[in-house]
NULO-45050 format. One record per atom (N, C-alpha, C, O): chain; y, z, x; atom name. Coordinates in nm, 4 decimals, m for minus. Example, Ala and Ser with C-alpha at 12.3 -4.5 7.8 and 13.67 -1.06 7.14 Angstrom:
<nodes>
chaine/Y/Z/X/atome
A/m0.5690/0.7800/1.3190/N
A/m0.4500/0.7800/1.2300/CA
A/m0.3300/0.7800/1.3200/C
A/m0.3319/0.8465/1.4236/O
A/m0.2250/0.7080/1.2850/N
A/m0.1060/0.7140/1.3670/CA
A/0.0030/0.7870/1.2900/C
A/0.1138/0.8039/1.3409/O
</nodes>
This chain:
<nodes>
chaine/Y/Z/X/atome
A/1.9807/m0.1225/m1.7052/N
A/2.0984/m0.2036/m1.6865/CA
A/2.0603/m0.3487/m1.6569/C
A/2.1299/m0.4422/m1.6962/O
A/1.9482/m0.3650/m1.5868/N
A/1.9057/m0.5010/m1.5520/CA
A/1.8693/m0.5774/m1.6782/C
A/1.9147/m0.6900/m1.6983/O
A/1.7873/m0.5163/m1.7634/N
A/1.7453/m0.5833/m1.8872/CA
A/1.8625/m0.6109/m1.9798/C
A/1.8619/m0.7096/m2.0534/O
A/1.9616/m0.5255/m1.9765/N
A/2.0795/m0.5455/m2.0607/CA
A/2.1748/m0.6506/m2.0042/C
A/2.2652/m0.6983/m2.0729/O
A/2.1524/m0.6857/m1.8767/N
A/2.2408/m0.7824/m1.8125/CA
A/2.3668/m0.7194/m1.7563/C
A/2.4614/m0.7899/m1.7210/O
A/2.3687/m0.5868/m1.7477/N
A/2.4872/m0.5170/m1.6996/CA
A/2.4881/m0.4994/m1.5482/C
A/2.5922/m0.4684/m1.4904/O
A/2.3728/m0.5188/m1.4830/N
A/2.3674/m0.5019/m1.3370/CA
A/2.4210/m0.6261/m1.2675/C
A/2.3887/m0.7388/m1.3052/O
A/2.5020/m0.6044/m1.1673/N
A/2.5562/m0.7143/m1.0860/CA
A/2.5098/m0.6953/m0.9421/C
A/2.5120/m0.5841/m0.8894/O
A/2.4682/m0.8032/m0.8799/N
A/2.4215/m0.7979/m0.7418/CA
A/2.5304/m0.7489/m0.6492/C
A/2.6493/m0.7722/m0.6710/O
A/2.4856/m0.6790/m0.5434/N
A/2.5785/m0.6416/m0.4389/CA
A/2.5859/m0.4946/m0.4051/C
A/2.5674/m0.4591/m0.2886/O
A/2.6120/m0.4073/m0.5003/N
A/2.6346/m0.2681/m0.4625/CA
A/2.5096/m0.1955/m0.4112/C
A/2.5213/m0.1039/m0.3298/O
A/2.3935/m0.2338/m0.4562/N
A/2.2686/m0.1680/m0.4154/CA
A/2.1734/m0.2716/m0.3569/C
A/2.1060/m0.3430/m0.4312/O
A/2.1673/m0.2803/m0.2236/N
A/2.0830/m0.3809/m0.1583/CA
A/1.9346/m0.3605/m0.1882/C
A/1.8614/m0.4583/m0.2033/O
A/1.8893/m0.2364/m0.1969/N
A/1.7477/m0.2109/m0.2262/CA
A/1.7120/m0.2597/m0.3662/C
A/1.6039/m0.3148/m0.3872/O
A/1.8017/m0.2397/m0.4612/N
A/1.7776/m0.2868/m0.5980/CA
A/1.7770/m0.4395/m0.6002/C
A/1.6944/m0.5006/m0.6679/O
A/1.8683/m0.5003/m0.5269/N
A/1.8728/m0.6466/m0.5195/CA
A/1.7424/m0.7020/m0.4628/C
A/1.6902/m0.8018/m0.5124/O
A/1.6900/m0.6372/m0.3591/N
A/1.5636/m0.6816/m0.2984/CA
A/1.4483/m0.6648/m0.3969/C
A/1.3620/m0.7521/m0.4065/O
A/1.4462/m0.5538/m0.4698/N
A/1.3397/m0.5302/m0.5685/CA
A/1.3440/m0.6344/m0.6794/C
A/1.2398/m0.6822/m0.7243/O
A/1.4635/m0.6693/m0.7233/N
A/1.4782/m0.7715/m0.8274/CA
A/1.4279/m0.9056/m0.7759/C
A/1.3645/m0.9812/m0.8496/O
A/1.4562/m0.9348/m0.6498/N
A/1.4155/m1.0636/m0.5914/CA
A/1.2639/m1.0782/m0.5829/C
A/1.2116/m1.1877/m0.6036/O
A/1.1922/m0.9691/m0.5527/N
A/1.0460/m0.9782/m0.5378/CA
A/0.9711/m0.9495/m0.6673/C
A/0.8487/m0.9619/m0.6712/O
A/1.0411/m0.9119/m0.7723/N
A/0.9768/m0.8763/m0.8984/CA
A/0.8834/m0.9856/m0.9522/C
A/0.7700/m0.9538/m0.9882/O
A/0.9248/m1.1114/m0.9595/N
A/0.8321/m1.2142/m1.0108/CA
A/0.7073/m1.2293/m0.9242/C
A/0.5979/m1.2509/m0.9762/O
A/0.7233/m1.2182/m0.7930/N
A/0.6095/m1.2300/m0.7017/CA
A/0.5122/m1.1144/m0.7238/C
A/0.3910/m1.1354/m0.7282/O
A/0.5641/m0.9937/m0.7377/N
A/0.4784/m0.8775/m0.7616/CA
A/0.4078/m0.8858/m0.8964/C
A/0.2899/m0.8523/m0.9075/O
A/0.4794/m0.9302/m0.9977/N
A/0.4160/m0.9447/m1.1292/CA
A/0.3009/m1.0445/m1.1235/C
A/0.1953/m1.0214/m1.1823/O
A/0.3213/m1.1552/m1.0528/N
A/0.2155/m1.2551/m1.0392/CA
A/0.0965/m1.1970/m0.9640/C
A/m0.0183/m1.2209/m1.0013/O
A/0.1234/m1.1209/m0.8583/N
A/0.0158/m1.0605/m0.7805/CA
A/m0.0619/m0.9585/m0.8639/C
A/m0.1845/m0.9520/m0.8549/O
A/0.0073/m0.8802/m0.9436/N
A/m0.0562/m0.7734/m1.0202/CA
A/m0.1327/m0.8217/m1.1430/C
A/m0.2130/m0.7473/m1.1993/O
A/m0.1086/m0.9444/m1.1844/N
A/m0.1818/m0.9948/m1.3003/CA
A/m0.3264/m1.0221/m1.2598/C
A/m0.3527/m1.0792/m1.1540/O
A/m0.4177/m0.9813/m1.3437/N
A/m0.5597/m0.9959/m1.3145/CA
A/m0.6335/m1.0254/m1.4441/C
A/m0.6055/m0.9658/m1.5481/O
A/m0.7264/m1.1166/m1.4362/N
A/m0.8067/m1.1473/m1.5537/CA
A/m0.8938/m1.0274/m1.5871/C
A/m0.9294/m0.9512/m1.4972/O
A/m0.9293/m1.0083/m1.7140/N
A/m1.0039/m0.8887/m1.7548/CA
A/m1.1320/m0.8616/m1.6756/C
A/m1.1621/m0.7459/m1.6466/O
A/m1.2073/m0.9646/m1.6403/N
A/m1.3343/m0.9416/m1.5702/CA
A/m1.3261/m0.9731/m1.4210/C
A/m1.4283/m0.9748/m1.3524/O
A/m1.2075/m0.9976/m1.3715/N
A/m1.1883/m1.0295/m1.2297/CA
A/m1.1957/m0.9013/m1.1472/C
A/m1.1340/m0.8004/m1.1814/O
A/m1.2718/m0.9068/m1.0383/N
A/m1.2837/m0.7917/m0.9491/CA
A/m1.2483/m0.8350/m0.8080/C
A/m1.2965/m0.9369/m0.7585/O
A/m1.1633/m0.7559/m0.7441/N
A/m1.1209/m0.7856/m0.6072/CA
A/m1.1317/m0.6566/m0.5276/C
A/m1.0910/m0.5505/m0.5748/O
A/m1.1863/m0.6656/m0.4072/N
A/m1.1999/m0.5495/m0.3206/CA
A/m1.0663/m0.5056/m0.2629/C
A/m0.9678/m0.5791/m0.2688/O
A/m1.0637/m0.3859/m0.2073/N
A/m0.9412/m0.3292/m0.1536/CA
A/m0.8847/m0.4133/m0.0397/C
A/m0.7651/m0.4423/m0.0376/O
A/m0.9700/m0.4529/0.0556/N
A/m0.9218/m0.5322/0.1689/CA
A/m0.8589/m0.6631/0.1225/C
A/m0.7494/m0.6991/0.1658/O
A/m0.9289/m0.7338/0.0341/N
A/m0.8785/m0.8607/m0.0171/CA
A/m0.7481/m0.8402/m0.0942/C
A/m0.6562/m0.9216/m0.0856/O
A/m0.7416/m0.7322/m0.1682/N
A/m0.6219/m0.7008/m0.2448/CA
A/m0.5026/m0.6745/m0.1530/C
A/m0.3933/m0.7262/m0.1761/O
A/m0.5239/m0.5947/m0.0499/N
A/m0.4160/m0.5644/0.0454/CA
A/m0.3686/m0.6905/0.1165/C
A/m0.2485/m0.7110/0.1340/O
A/m0.4624/m0.7742/0.1572/N
A/m0.4245/m0.8999/0.2221/CA
A/m0.3481/m0.9904/0.1265/C
A/m0.2502/m1.0541/0.1652/O
A/m0.3931/m0.9958/0.0016/N
A/m0.3243/m1.0775/m0.0982/CA
A/m0.1821/m1.0297/m0.1225/C
A/m0.0904/m1.1107/m0.1357/O
A/m0.1636/m0.8989/m0.1284/N
A/m0.0298/m0.8436/m0.1468/CA
A/0.0593/m0.8784/m0.0282/C
A/0.1736/m0.9206/m0.0456/O
A/0.0068/m0.8606/0.0913/N
A/0.0844/m0.8928/0.2109/CA
A/0.1226/m1.0403/0.2129/C
A/0.2373/m1.0743/0.2416/O
A/0.0277/m1.1275/0.1827/N
A/0.0562/m1.2709/0.1802/CA
A/0.1597/m1.3052/0.0749/C
A/0.2485/m1.3868/0.0997/O
A/0.1498/m1.2447/m0.0413/N
A/0.2445/m1.2764/m0.1484/CA
A/0.3855/m1.2318/m0.1128/C
A/0.4830/m1.2877/m0.1632/O
A/0.3970/m1.1312/m0.0263/N
A/0.5275/m1.0818/0.0154/CA
A/0.5747/m1.1451/0.1462/C
A/0.6820/m1.1123/0.1968/O
A/0.4932/m1.2364/0.2006/N
A/0.5320/m1.3053/0.3228/CA
A/0.5122/m1.2232/0.4490/C
A/0.5789/m1.2464/0.5498/O
A/0.4203/m1.1268/0.4437/N
A/0.3938/m1.0420/0.5591/CA
A/0.2683/m1.0916/0.6283/C
A/0.1656/m1.1133/0.5640/O
A/0.2765/m1.1097/0.7593/N
A/0.1606/m1.1533/0.8354/CA
A/0.0784/m1.0310/0.8737/C
A/0.1323/m0.9333/0.9256/O
A/m0.0517/m1.0365/0.8482/N
A/m0.1408/m0.9246/0.8778/CA
A/m0.2342/m0.9661/0.9909/C
A/m0.2976/m1.0715/0.9856/O
A/m0.2414/m0.8813/1.0930/N
A/m0.3311/m0.9053/1.2052/CA
A/m0.4329/m0.7928/1.2063/C
A/m0.3960/m0.6761/1.2193/O
A/m0.5592/m0.8258/1.1928/N
A/m0.6651/m0.7254/1.1914/CA
A/m0.7173/m0.7087/1.3334/C
A/m0.7936/m0.7915/1.3831/O
A/m0.6752/m0.6008/1.3975/N
A/m0.7223/m0.5736/1.5330/CA
A/m0.8175/m0.4543/1.5379/C
A/m0.8574/m0.4102/1.6456/O
A/m0.8534/m0.4026/1.4206/N
A/m0.9475/m0.2918/1.4129/CA
A/m0.8845/m0.1557/1.4347/C
A/m0.9522/m0.0541/1.4192/O
A/m0.7561/m0.1504/1.4704/N
A/m0.6923/m0.0220/1.4974/CA
A/m0.6815/0.0641/1.3727/C
A/m0.6919/0.1865/1.3815/O
A/m0.6609/0.0031/1.2573/N
A/m0.6474/0.0823/1.1351/CA
A/m0.7761/0.1589/1.1072/C
A/m0.7722/0.2771/1.0730/O
A/m0.8901/0.0918/1.1219/N
A/m1.0170/0.1597/1.0989/CA
A/m1.0374/0.2718/1.1999/C
A/m1.0867/0.3789/1.1646/O
A/m0.9994/0.2477/1.3263/N
A/m1.0116/0.3507/1.4287/CA
A/m0.9239/0.4713/1.3956/C
A/m0.9661/0.5856/1.4132/O
A/m0.8021/0.4460/1.3476/N
A/m0.7103/0.5543/1.3141/CA
A/m0.7642/0.6373/1.1982/C
A/m0.7545/0.7600/1.1998/O
A/m0.8202/0.5719/1.0992/N
A/m0.8766/0.6437/0.9844/CA
A/m0.9954/0.7278/1.0296/C
A/m1.0091/0.8431/0.9888/O
A/m1.0805/0.6709/1.1131/N
A/m1.1974/0.7443/1.1620/CA
A/m1.1537/0.8644/1.2456/C
A/m1.2113/0.9725/1.2335/O
A/m1.0527/0.8462/1.3298/N
A/m1.0031/0.9561/1.4121/CA
A/m0.9446/1.0667/1.3254/C
A/m0.9688/1.1848/1.3500/O
A/m0.8685/1.0289/1.2250/N
A/m0.8092/1.1291/1.1350/CA
A/m0.9185/1.2042/1.0598/C
A/m0.9085/1.3255/1.0414/O
A/m1.0219/1.1341/1.0166/N
A/m1.1328/1.1990/0.9462/CA
A/m1.2021/1.2979/1.0385/C
A/m1.2431/1.4055/0.9950/O
A/m1.2154/1.2621/1.1657/N
A/m1.2764/1.3528/1.2630/CA
A/m1.1940/1.4782/1.2825/C
A/m1.2497/1.5876/1.2919/O
A/m1.0629/1.4647/1.2886/N
A/m0.9746/1.5808/1.3027/CA
A/m0.9873/1.6696/1.1808/C
A/m0.9947/1.7918/1.1931/O
A/m0.9899/1.6093/1.0633/N
A/m1.0031/1.6856/0.9387/CA
A/m1.1349/1.7624/0.9370/C
A/m1.1387/1.8801/0.9010/O
A/m1.2424/1.6953/0.9759/N
A/m1.3741/1.7585/0.9769/CA
A/m1.3775/1.8729/1.0777/C
A/m1.4334/1.9788/1.0492/O
A/m1.3180/1.8524/1.1956/N
A/m1.3146/1.9570/1.2970/CA
A/m1.2361/2.0777/1.2467/C
A/m1.2733/2.1920/1.2735/O
A/m1.1289/2.0528/1.1749/N
A/m1.0480/2.1619/1.1191/CA
A/m1.1280/2.2408/1.0170/C
A/m1.1240/2.3638/1.0157/O
A/m1.2005/2.1702/0.9319/N
A/m1.2838/2.2386/0.8329/CA
A/m1.3913/2.3232/0.9009/C
A/m1.4153/2.4376/0.8623/O
A/m1.4558/2.2656/1.0028/N
A/m1.5618/2.3373/1.0714/CA
A/m1.5090/2.4604/1.1452/C
A/m1.5758/2.5638/1.1470/O
A/m1.3926/2.4516/1.2049/N
A/m1.3385/2.5670/1.2768/CA
A/m1.3023/2.6770/1.1787/C
A/m1.3108/2.7949/1.2132/O
A/m1.2629/2.6420/1.0591/N
A/m1.2346/2.7415/0.9561/CA
A/m1.3603/2.8144/0.9138/C
A/m1.3574/2.9346/0.8878/O
A/m1.4717/2.7413/0.9069/N
A/m1.6005/2.8016/0.8696/CA
A/m1.6449/2.9021/0.9755/C
A/m1.6968/3.0087/0.9423/O
A/m1.6244/2.8682/1.1035/N
A/m1.6646/2.9557/1.2123/CA
A/m1.5817/3.0837/1.2115/C
A/m1.6336/3.1923/1.2373/O
A/m1.4517/3.0702/1.1817/N
A/m1.3643/3.1866/1.1787/CA
A/m1.4037/3.2791/1.0628/C
A/m1.3990/3.4014/1.0759/O
A/m1.4420/3.2206/0.9512/N
A/m1.4817/3.3002/0.8365/CA
A/m1.6126/3.3748/0.8630/C
A/m1.6321/3.4859/0.8138/O
A/m1.7028/3.3130/0.9412/N
A/m1.8319/3.3726/0.9707/CA
A/m1.8196/3.4871/1.0709/C
A/m1.9053/3.5754/1.0738/O
A/m1.7149/3.4870/1.1527/N
A/m1.7003/3.5874/1.2592/CA
A/m1.6555/3.7214/1.2092/C
A/m1.6393/3.8145/1.2881/O
</nodes>
C-alpha cells in the first residue's frame, strides 16, 4: 500500500514510525562490496543512526558471560545425570 501511495499516515503509529526511519536504515545498511565492519562498530553505528545514546559500562559482556556459565552448568549437570 505504501508503494502504491494508498497508505495514509495516522491509523497505524508503528507503521508511521517505520516509514519515518526507513531512509536512515537504508543508508545504514548500505555497504561497499569490500567494506568490513565489526559487530561492535556496527551496533554502535546503528544506534547512532537511530539517535540512541549507547553507554558501555561492561554489563552486557558480564550478562553474556553469566548466561554462558548457566548454560554450561546445565549441560554438565545433564551429563552427570546420564552417567548415574
